[in-house]
C-alpha positions in Angstrom: 13.1 34.0 -43.6 11.3 32.7 -40.8 11.4 29.9 -38.2 10.3 26.5 -39.3 7.7 25.5 -36.8 4.1 24.8 -36.7 2.8 28.3 -35.8 4.8 30.3 -38.3 4.2 28.1 -41.1 0.6 28.3 -40.0 0.4 31.8 -40.0 2.0 32.4 -43.3 -0.2 30.1 -45.1 -3.3 31.5 -43.7 -2.8 35.3 -43.8 -3.7 37.5 -46.3 -6.5 34.8 -47.6 -5.4 32.0 -50.0 -2.7 31.4 -52.5 0.2 31.7 -50.1 3.3 29.5 -50.5 6.4 28.4 -48.1 9.6 26.6 -49.0 10.9 24.3 -46.6 14.5 22.8 -47.0 13.3 19.5 -45.0 16.6 18.0 -44.4 18.3 21.4 -43.4 22.3 20.8 -42.8 22.2 17.1 -42.0 20.9 16.4 -45.6 23.3 19.0 -47.1 26.3 17.1 -45.2 25.1 13.7 -46.6 26.1 13.9 -49.9 28.0 12.0 -52.5 28.6 12.3 -56.5 25.7 9.9 -58.0 23.7 9.5 -54.7 20.5 11.1 -53.9 19.2 10.9 -50.5 16.3 12.7 -48.5 16.4 13.0 -44.7 13.1 12.7 -43.1 13.6 11.0 -39.7 11.5 13.1 -37.3 10.5 15.7 -39.9 6.9 14.9 -40.8 5.0 17.7 -39.3 5.1 19.7 -42.5 3.0 17.0 -44.3 0.2 17.2 -41.6 0.3 21.1 -41.9 0.3 21.0 -45.6 -2.7 18.5 -45.8 -4.5 20.9 -43.1 -3.9 23.8 -45.0 -4.7 22.5 -48.7 
């Protein structure tokens, strides 16, 4: 478990060569509280920097 910020994720993905992976719960607490039976939702507002970092790292 580590902070989910650009520097931390960049370090984890680039340390020890290639083949590293991280898992990010994008919606966090907001998404977990927005649930109802039969309804699927994803909370992405203001949480798109991880896509840029994923594209940069490959």
